N, CA, C and O atoms as a MOPAC input file, in Angstrom:
PM7 MOZYME 1SCF
protein

 N    116.78600 1    23.63600 1   -74.96000 1
 C    115.57400 1    23.83800 1   -76.13900 1
 C    114.01700 1    23.91100 1   -75.48900 1
 O    113.88400 1    23.09600 1   -74.57600 1
 N    112.95600 1    24.62000 1   -75.73300 1
 C    111.83800 1    24.60800 1   -75.19800 1
 C    110.65600 1    23.87200 1   -76.25400 1
 O    110.20300 1    24.11400 1   -77.37300 1
 N    110.50100 1    23.07800 1   -75.44000 1
 C    109.96000 1    21.49000 1   -76.36700 1
 C    108.10300 1    21.89500 1   -75.54800 1
 O    107.78700 1    22.05100 1   -74.36800 1
 N    107.30000 1    21.93600 1   -76.77800 1
 C    105.85800 1    21.57500 1   -76.92400 1
 C    105.29300 1    20.21600 1   -76.70000 1
 O    106.02600 1    19.22900 1   -76.76300 1
 N    104.06800 1    20.12500 1   -76.44900 1
 C    103.58500 1    18.63900 1   -76.79200 1
 C    102.29800 1    18.89300 1   -77.55300 1
 O    101.57300 1    19.79000 1   -77.12300 1
 N    101.91400 1    18.20200 1   -78.65400 1
 C    101.27200 1    18.35400 1   -79.30900 1
 C     99.57100 1    18.26400 1   -78.99500 1
 O     98.59700 1    18.83100 1   -79.49100 1
 N     99.80500 1    16.94600 1   -77.58300 1
 C     98.22700 1    16.69600 1   -76.89000 1
 C     99.30900 1    16.12500 1   -75.39300 1
 O    100.49700 1    15.85500 1   -75.21800 1
 N     97.95200 1    16.16600 1   -74.49600 1
 C     98.60900 1    16.26800 1   -73.16800 1
 C     98.93100 1    14.57300 1   -72.64200 1
 O     99.57600 1    14.26800 1   -71.63900 1
 N     98.26200 1    13.57700 1   -73.66000 1
 C     98.60200 1    12.27400 1   -73.67500 1
 C    100.00900 1    11.91300 1   -73.84000 1
 O    100.38800 1    10.84200 1   -73.36700 1
 N    101.01000 1    12.84500 1   -74.59000 1
 C    102.39600 1    12.63800 1   -74.57500 1
 C    103.31700 1    13.23200 1   -73.48800 1
 O    104.40700 1    12.81300 1   -73.09700 1
 N    102.56800 1    14.37300 1   -73.07300 1
 C    103.04300 1    15.21700 1   -72.30800 1
 C    103.29800 1    14.39300 1   -70.53900 1
 O    104.22900 1    14.56300 1   -69.75200 1
 N    102.07300 1    13.51800 1   -70.41100 1
 C    102.09000 1    12.81000 1   -69.59200 1
 C    102.81800 1    11.46800 1   -69.44700 1
 O    103.45600 1    11.02200 1   -68.49300 1
 N    102.56400 1    10.97200 1   -70.58700 1
 C    103.28200 1     9.77000 1   -70.94400 1
 C    104.88000 1     9.99800 1   -70.35400 1
 O    105.44400 1     9.40600 1   -69.43300 1
 N    105.37700 1    11.07900 1   -71.23900 1
 C    106.71300 1    11.02600 1   -71.19400 1
 C    107.16900 1    11.49600 1   -69.50000 1
 O    108.31300 1    11.28800 1   -69.09600 1
 N    106.42500 1    11.94700 1   -68.88700 1
 C    106.47200 1    12.50400 1   -67.50400 1
 C    106.35800 1    11.10200 1   -66.36800 1
 O    106.55100 1    11.17700 1   -65.15500 1
 N    105.98100 1     9.81000 1   -67.17000 1
 C    105.90300 1     8.77200 1   -66.13800 1
 C    106.56300 1     7.62500 1   -66.46800 1
 O    106.20600 1     6.93400 1   -67.42200 1
 N    107.75000 1     7.28200 1   -65.57900 1
 C    108.39800 1     6.71000 1   -66.41400 1
 C    107.89800 1     4.79800 1   -66.46300 1
 O    108.30800 1     3.96500 1   -67.27100 1
 N    106.99300 1     4.59900 1   -65.40000 1
 C    106.49400 1     3.44100 1   -65.42700 1
 C    105.20900 1     3.03200 1   -66.72500 1
 O    104.85400 1     1.90700 1   -67.08000 1
 N    104.82500 1     4.09000 1   -67.11700 1
 C    103.80200 1     4.02200 1   -68.24100 1
 C    104.59600 1     3.95800 1   -69.58200 1
 O    104.15900 1     3.44000 1   -70.61000 1
 N    106.23900 1     4.75100 1   -69.39500 1
 C    106.83400 1     4.45400 1   -70.69600 1
 C    107.56700 1     3.19700 1   -70.53900 1
 O    108.05500 1     2.74600 1   -71.57500 1
 N    107.73300 1     2.58300 1   -69.52900 1
 C    108.28700 1     1.11000 1   -69.60600 1
 C    106.94200 1    -0.14500 1   -69.69000 1
 O    107.31300 1    -1.30900 1   -69.54200 1
 N    105.93700 1     0.02200 1   -69.84400 1
 C    104.70600 1    -0.56000 1   -69.94600 1
 C    104.48400 1    -0.67100 1   -71.52200 1
 O    104.30800 1    -1.73500 1   -72.11600 1
 N    104.52300 1     0.69500 1   -72.15100 1
 C    103.93700 1     0.69300 1   -73.54600 1
 C    105.24500 1     0.39300 1   -74.10500 1
 O    104.95300 1    -0.45400 1   -74.94800 1
 N    106.73000 1     0.58500 1   -74.17500 1
 C    107.50100 1     0.31100 1   -74.68600 1
 C    109.20800 1    -0.20900 1   -74.13300 1
 O    110.26400 1     0.00200 1   -74.73100 1
 N    109.01900 1    -0.87300 1   -72.91800 1
 C    109.74300 1    -1.64500 1   -72.76900 1
 C    110.87100 1    -0.93700 1   -72.04200 1
 O    111.03100 1     0.26500 1   -72.25500 1
 N    111.73800 1    -1.64300 1   -71.12600 1
 C    112.44000 1    -0.99500 1   -70.33600 1
 C    113.76400 1     0.34600 1   -71.06600 1
 O    114.01700 1     1.54500 1   -70.95100 1
 N    114.30700 1    -0.96600 1   -71.86700 1
 C    115.51600 1    -0.46500 1   -72.71000 1
 C    115.04800 1     1.09900 1   -73.66500 1
 O    115.61400 1     2.18800 1   -73.57600 1
 N    114.11100 1     0.81800 1   -74.35600 1
 C    113.29800 1     2.04700 1   -74.71400 1
 C    112.91700 1     3.05300 1   -74.32900 1
 O    113.02400 1     4.19300 1   -74.78100 1
 N    112.12100 1     2.37900 1   -72.85900 1
 C    111.87700 1     3.92500 1   -71.94100 1
 C    113.10700 1     4.33700 1   -71.89900 1
 O    113.21900 1     5.35600 1   -72.58200 1
 N    114.37200 1     3.92500 1   -71.27000 1
 C    115.11800 1     4.56900 1   -70.82700 1
 C    115.91200 1     5.27900 1   -72.18100 1
 O    116.51800 1     6.31900 1   -71.92500 1
 N    115.94700 1     4.82600 1   -73.49800 1
 C    116.53000 1     5.55600 1   -74.14100 1
 C    115.56000 1     6.99100 1   -74.37600 1
 O    115.88400 1     8.15700 1   -74.15300 1
 N    114.33900 1     6.48500 1   -74.87500 1
 C    113.40600 1     7.87600 1   -74.85500 1
 C    113.64300 1     9.08000 1   -74.03500 1
 O    113.67600 1    10.25200 1   -74.41100 1
 N    113.88300 1     8.34700 1   -72.25300 1
 C    114.06300 1     9.59000 1   -71.45700 1
 C    115.59500 1    10.29100 1   -71.38600 1
 O    115.96300 1    11.40100 1   -71.00200 1
 N    116.16100 1     9.37800 1   -71.81700 1
 C    117.57800 1    10.26700 1   -72.15100 1
 C    117.55100 1    10.91200 1   -73.04200 1
 O    118.25900 1    11.91600 1   -72.96900 1
 N    116.92200 1    10.74800 1   -74.05500 1
 C    117.06500 1    11.39200 1   -75.52500 1
 C    116.01700 1    13.04200 1   -75.37700 1
 O    115.99900 1    14.13000 1   -75.95300 1
 N    115.21500 1    12.33300 1   -74.18700 1
 C    114.28200 1    13.81100 1   -73.92600 1
 C    115.28500 1    14.51500 1   -73.56300 1
 O    115.73500 1    15.24300 1   -74.44900 1
 N    115.85400 1    14.55700 1   -72.44600 1
 C    116.59600 1    15.24800 1   -71.46800 1
 C    117.73200 1    15.99100 1   -72.38700 1
 O    117.90100 1    17.20700 1   -72.30100 1
 N    118.55100 1    15.10600 1   -73.33600 1
 C    119.03200 1    16.01700 1   -74.45600 1
 C    118.48100 1    17.00800 1   -74.80400 1
 O    118.88300 1    18.14100 1   -74.53900 1
 N    117.37100 1    16.70900 1   -75.51900 1
 C    116.61400 1    17.75600 1   -75.94200 1
 C    116.36000 1    18.97500 1   -75.31500 1
 O    116.36300 1    20.03900 1   -75.93400 1
 N    116.11600 1    18.86700 1   -73.98400 1
 C    115.68300 1    19.82300 1   -72.94800 1
 C    116.90600 1    20.87400 1   -72.80200 1
 O    116.92200 1    22.09700 1   -72.94400 1
 N    117.93400 1    19.94200 1   -72.46500 1
 C    119.56100 1    20.40800 1   -72.60600 1
 C    120.44400 1    21.15100 1   -73.84200 1
 O    121.51400 1    21.75100 1   -73.74100 1
 N    119.55900 1    20.88300 1   -75.13700 1
 C    120.26500 1    21.46100 1   -76.14200 1
 C    119.76200 1    23.07800 1   -76.57700 1
 O    118.53600 1    23.17500 1   -76.55800 1
 N    120.31000 1    24.04400 1   -76.87000 1
 C    120.18500 1    25.03400 1   -77.33700 1
 C    119.35200 1    25.04800 1   -78.61900 1
 O    118.61000 1    26.02500 1   -78.72700 1
 N    119.33900 1    24.46100 1   -79.27100 1
 C    119.27200 1    24.46600 1   -80.52700 1
 C    119.15500 1    23.08700 1   -81.61300 1
 O    120.08000 1    22.27900 1   -81.53500 1
 N    118.41300 1    22.90000 1   -82.28300 1
 C    118.78200 1    21.64900 1   -83.09000 1
 C    119.97500 1    21.05500 1   -83.43200 1
 O    120.26100 1    19.89100 1   -83.15300 1
 N    120.95500 1    22.13300 1   -84.26600 1
 C    122.22100 1    21.69000 1   -83.93300 1
 C    123.05300 1    21.27000 1   -82.87900 1
 O    124.16400 1    20.85800 1   -83.21200 1
 N    122.76700 1    21.28100 1   -81.68500 1
 C    123.25500 1    20.93300 1   -80.57500 1
 C    123.26900 1    19.44000 1   -80.07600 1
 O    123.98600 1    18.79700 1   -79.31000 1
 N    121.92800 1    19.11800 1   -81.00800 1
 C    121.69400 1    17.42200 1   -80.98700 1
 C    122.73900 1    16.62800 1   -81.14300 1
 O    123.30600 1    16.73100 1   -82.23100 1
 N    123.24800 1    15.72000 1   -80.24000 1
 C    124.51100 1    14.68600 1   -80.45300 1
 C    124.16300 1    14.23700 1   -82.03500 1
 O    123.01300 1    13.91100 1   -82.33200 1
 N    125.23800 1    14.24300 1   -83.01900 1
 C    124.95600 1    13.49100 1   -84.73200 1
 C    124.67500 1    12.15800 1   -83.72000 1
 O    123.59700 1    11.92900 1   -84.26900 1
 N    124.74500 1    11.27200 1   -82.86800 1
 C    124.55500 1     9.87600 1   -82.80000 1
 C    123.18300 1     9.69400 1   -82.72300 1
 O    122.65400 1     8.58300 1   -82.71300 1
 N    122.46600 1    10.96700 1   -82.65600 1
 C    120.65800 1    10.43000 1   -82.96600 1
 C    120.08800 1    11.07300 1   -84.00100 1
 O    118.88900 1    11.34200 1   -84.07800 1
 N    121.39800 1    11.47400 1   -85.26300 1
 C    120.95400 1    11.38000 1   -86.16600 1
 C    119.52700 1    12.14500 1   -86.64800 1
 O    118.57300 1    11.74600 1   -87.31700 1
 N    119.90000 1    13.72000 1   -85.84500 1
 C    118.42900 1    14.49500 1   -86.15500 1
 C    118.72000 1    14.89000 1   -87.82700 1
 O    119.74100 1    15.33600 1   -88.35000 1
 N    117.27900 1    14.50400 1   -88.47200 1
 C    117.08900 1    14.57600 1   -89.88900 1
 C    116.05700 1    15.29700 1   -90.37700 1
 O    115.11100 1    14.91400 1   -89.68800 1
 N    115.60100 1    16.19900 1   -91.22900 1
 C    114.21300 1    16.48900 1   -91.79000 1
 C    113.31200 1    15.47500 1   -92.63700 1
 O    113.57100 1    14.84600 1   -93.66300 1
 N    112.28000 1    15.53300 1   -91.92600 1
 C    111.74800 1    14.74700 1   -92.86300 1
 C    110.97300 1    15.28900 1   -94.04700 1
 O    110.48000 1    16.41000 1   -93.91600 1
 N    110.80000 1    14.62400 1   -95.20700 1
 C    110.03100 1    15.12400 1   -96.31300 1
 C    108.31400 1    15.28600 1   -95.95000 1
 O    107.69200 1    14.49900 1   -95.23700 1
 N    107.92000 1    16.11900 1   -96.41300 1
 C    108.21500 1    17.05000 1   -97.40400 1
 C    109.39700 1    18.11000 1   -96.16500 1
 O    109.42400 1    17.73700 1   -94.99200 1
 N    109.93100 1    18.87400 1   -96.42300 1
 C    110.89900 1    20.02500 1   -95.30300 1
 C    110.01300 1    20.92800 1   -95.39700 1
 O    110.28700 1    21.68700 1   -94.46700 1
 N    108.80300 1    21.47800 1   -96.11700 1
 C    107.88800 1    22.37700 1   -95.68200 1
 C    107.33300 1    22.36900 1   -94.56200 1
 O    106.95300 1    23.43800 1   -94.08400 1
 N    107.15900 1    21.19600 1   -93.89500 1
 C    106.31300 1    20.89600 1   -92.67200 1
 C    107.17400 1    20.73300 1   -91.58400 1
 O    106.81400 1    20.02200 1   -90.64600 1
 N    108.38600 1    21.35600 1   -91.57500 1
 C    109.11000 1    21.47400 1   -90.32100 1
 C    109.64800 1    20.23200 1   -89.55200 1
 O    110.17200 1    20.44700 1   -88.46000 1
 N    109.57800 1    19.07300 1   -89.96800 1
 C    109.25700 1    18.37400 1   -89.19500 1
 C    110.53100 1    17.43800 1   -89.07200 1
 O    111.02900 1    17.22500 1   -90.17800 1
 N    111.07000 1    16.93500 1   -88.21300 1
 C    112.46500 1    16.09100 1   -87.91100 1
 C    112.22300 1    14.84200 1   -87.25800 1
 O    111.19700 1    14.55400 1   -86.64200 1
 N    113.22400 1    14.11900 1   -87.42800 1
 C    113.29800 1    12.68200 1   -86.93100 1
 C    114.55800 1    12.66400 1   -85.71900 1
 O    115.58600 1    13.32900 1   -85.84600 1
 N    114.35100 1    12.02800 1   -84.86900 1
 C    115.76600 1    11.52500 1   -83.86500 1
 C    116.01700 1    10.22700 1   -83.31800 1
 O    115.29000 1     9.77900 1   -82.43200 1
 N    116.95200 1     9.61200 1   -83.75900 1
 C    116.55400 1     7.97700 1   -83.49400 1
 C    116.73600 1     7.79300 1   -82.00300 1
 O    117.48400 1     8.49300 1   -81.32000 1
 N    115.98300 1     6.77900 1   -81.54600 1
 C    115.51400 1     5.60700 1   -80.25500 1
 C    116.26300 1     4.45900 1   -80.92300 1
 O    116.95600 1     4.33700 1   -81.93300 1
 N    115.92200 1     3.82800 1   -80.14000 1
 C    116.60400 1     2.20500 1   -80.36900 1
 C    115.72100 1     1.79300 1   -81.34000 1
 O    114.50300 1     1.69000 1   -81.19100 1
 N    116.38200 1     1.54900 1   -82.38500 1
 C    115.55200 1     0.96100 1   -83.82700 1
 C    114.30000 1     0.03300 1   -83.49300 1
 O    114.55900 1    -1.01700 1   -82.90500 1
 N    113.26300 1     0.24700 1   -83.73500 1
 C    113.19100 1     1.00900 1   -85.19400 1
 C    112.61200 1     2.57200 1   -85.31900 1
 O    112.48200 1     3.27400 1   -86.32200 1
 N    112.25600 1     2.89900 1   -83.64300 1
 C    111.35400 1     3.79000 1   -83.18600 1
 C    112.18900 1     5.47300 1   -83.52800 1
 O    113.40800 1     5.52800 1   -83.68500 1
 N    111.30500 1     6.71300 1   -83.59700 1
 C    111.80300 1     7.48100 1   -83.79700 1
 C    111.08900 1     9.17700 1   -83.17100 1
 O    109.88000 1     9.28700 1   -83.37200 1
 N    111.59800 1    10.07100 1   -82.65700 1
 C    111.21800 1    10.97300 1   -82.27800 1
 C    110.80000 1    11.57700 1   -83.18900 1
 O    111.55500 1    11.97500 1   -84.07600 1
 N    109.35800 1    11.82100 1   -83.20400 1
 C    108.91200 1    13.24100 1   -84.44500 1
 C    108.92000 1    14.53300 1   -83.66300 1
 O    108.12400 1    14.69500 1   -82.73800 1
 N    109.91500 1    15.57900 1   -84.05300 1
 C    109.05600 1    16.78500 1   -83.87100 1
 C    109.29000 1    17.60800 1   -84.96200 1
 O    109.73300 1    17.34000 1   -86.07900 1
 N    108.78200 1    19.05400 1   -84.27300 1
 C    107.85500 1    19.90100 1   -85.44100 1
 C    109.12400 1    21.22600 1   -84.90500 1
 O    109.49500 1    21.27900 1   -83.73300 1
 N    109.51000 1    21.94100 1   -85.69300 1
 C    110.18500 1    22.94600 1   -85.17100 1
 C    108.95800 1    24.55500 1   -85.22700 1
 O    108.26300 1    24.92700 1   -86.17300 1
 N    109.08100 1    25.07300 1   -84.07200 1
 C    107.87000 1    26.22900 1   -84.33200 1
 C    108.55900 1    27.37400 1   -83.89100 1
 O    109.77400 1    27.40500 1   -84.08900 1
 N    108.04200 1    28.26300 1   -83.36400 1
 C    108.22000 1    29.53100 1   -82.96200 1
 C    109.00100 1    30.11900 1   -84.54000 1
 O    108.94800 1    29.71800 1   -85.70300 1
 N    109.68200 1    31.20900 1   -83.87400 1
 C    110.50200 1    31.82100 1   -85.26800 1
 C    111.95800 1    31.28800 1   -85.22600 1
 O    112.80800 1    31.16600 1   -84.34300 1
 N    111.87600 1    30.98100 1   -86.76800 1
 C    113.46200 1    30.46700 1   -87.15400 1
 C    113.63800 1    30.54500 1   -88.56700 1
 O    112.70400 1    30.68100 1   -89.35700 1
 N    114.84100 1    30.45900 1   -88.88000 1
 C    114.61300 1    30.67900 1   -90.35100 1
 C    114.98800 1    29.13800 1   -91.10700 1
 O    116.07300 1    28.59000 1   -90.91600 1
 N    114.12500 1    28.66600 1   -91.81100 1
 C    113.90500 1    27.47800 1   -92.73700 1
 C    115.76300 1    26.66400 1   -92.82500 1
 O    116.05800 1    25.47300 1   -92.72300 1
 N    116.46100 1    27.57700 1   -92.99200 1
 C    117.63400 1    26.89900 1   -93.78400 1
 C    118.71900 1    27.25000 1   -92.49200 1
 O    119.88300 1    27.23700 1   -92.89500 1
 N    118.59700 1    27.53100 1   -91.15900 1
 C    119.56800 1    27.47000 1   -90.70800 1
 C    118.95300 1    27.10400 1   -89.20700 1
 O    118.33700 1    27.80500 1   -88.40500 1
 N    119.38100 1    25.70200 1   -89.16100 1
 C    118.50300 1    24.89500 1   -87.86900 1
 C    119.69900 1    25.32500 1   -86.45200 1
 O    120.03800 1    24.49300 1   -85.61000 1
 N    120.13000 1    26.62300 1   -86.46800 1
 C    120.83100 1    26.69900 1   -85.77100 1
 C    120.03900 1    27.86900 1   -84.59200 1
 O    120.33600 1    28.40700 1   -83.52600 1
 N    118.94500 1    27.84400 1   -85.49400 1
 C    117.75300 1    29.45500 1   -84.85500 1
 C    116.91900 1    28.68000 1   -84.63600 1
 O    115.87500 1    29.31100 1   -84.47100 1
 N    116.66700 1    27.06600 1   -84.47700 1
 C    115.48700 1    26.40300 1   -83.86400 1
 C    115.53100 1    25.89600 1   -83.15400 1
 O    116.02000 1    24.76800 1   -83.08700 1
 N    114.70600 1    26.92600 1   -81.76000 1
 C    115.42900 1    26.74800 1   -79.90000 1
 C    114.22100 1    26.28500 1   -79.77000 1
 O    113.97900 1    25.92000 1   -78.61900 1
 N    113.27400 1    26.14800 1   -80.59900 1
 C    111.91400 1    25.93900 1   -80.05900 1
 C    111.23800 1    24.43500 1   -81.28700 1
 O    111.38000 1    24.21500 1   -82.49000 1
 N    110.55400 1    23.75900 1   -80.22400 1
 C    110.27500 1    22.55400 1   -80.90600 1
 C    108.92400 1    21.77100 1   -80.49600 1
 O    109.06400 1    21.42100 1   -79.32500 1
 N    107.79600 1    21.39900 1   -80.94700 1
 C    106.34900 1    20.47300 1   -80.66800 1
 C    107.01900 1    19.18400 1   -80.81600 1
 O    107.38200 1    18.69800 1   -81.88800 1
 N    107.17800 1    18.57700 1   -79.45300 1
 C    106.62200 1    17.04300 1   -79.46800 1
 C    105.51800 1    16.26000 1   -80.46700 1
 O    104.31900 1    16.29000 1   -80.18700 1
 N    106.00600 1    15.58300 1   -81.61200 1
 C    104.60400 1    15.03200 1   -82.42300 1
 C    104.23100 1    13.91900 1   -82.25600 1
 O    103.11200 1    13.45400 1   -82.47700 1
 N    105.61500 1    13.16300 1   -81.64700 1
 C    104.85400 1    11.57100 1   -81.66800 1
 C    106.40500 1    10.51400 1   -81.16900 1
 O    107.37400 1    11.16000 1   -80.77300 1
 N    106.48300 1     9.54900 1   -81.20400 1
 C    107.49300 1     8.53800 1   -81.25300 1
 C    106.56600 1     7.06400 1   -82.04900 1
 O    105.54900 1     6.48000 1   -81.67600 1
 N    107.09800 1     6.93800 1   -82.76500 1
 C    107.29200 1     5.77800 1   -84.04900 1
 C    107.80600 1     4.90700 1   -84.58800 1
 O    109.00900 1     4.91900 1   -84.32800 1
 N    107.53600 1     4.14100 1   -85.21300 1
 C    108.11100 1     3.11000 1   -86.46900 1
 C    108.04600 1     3.78400 1   -87.55600 1
 O    106.89900 1     4.16900 1   -87.33400 1
 N    108.31500 1     4.30500 1   -88.63600 1
 C    107.53400 1     4.92200 1   -89.56600 1
 C    108.60500 1     4.09400 1   -91.02900 1
 O    108.78500 1     4.53000 1   -92.16600 1
 N    109.07000 1     2.96000 1   -90.46300 1
 C    109.62900 1     1.97200 1   -91.23500 1
 C    108.61200 1     0.97600 1   -92.15300 1
 O    109.09000 1     0.08400 1   -92.85300 1

């Protein structure tokens, strides 16, 4: 899957394991890096393992999805490019929006 970033801050953070560990701790940093690699290797949203629980966020019109990290954090991604809203297999390009605890 093709991944874009909302800002260079996240692109730099996700490219630097030491910064990830400093900000989120070793266990969460490992989970983040592993899941980021899964996203890069996935062809589309449906290729993401169900263990990461990819699910749309409300309102669905915003094209936002969440993926589980180590509780309570989630990857927040946004579908972009050309795709059909009702067919997740057509989502082959995403924007990385945030890592957050929205609970």
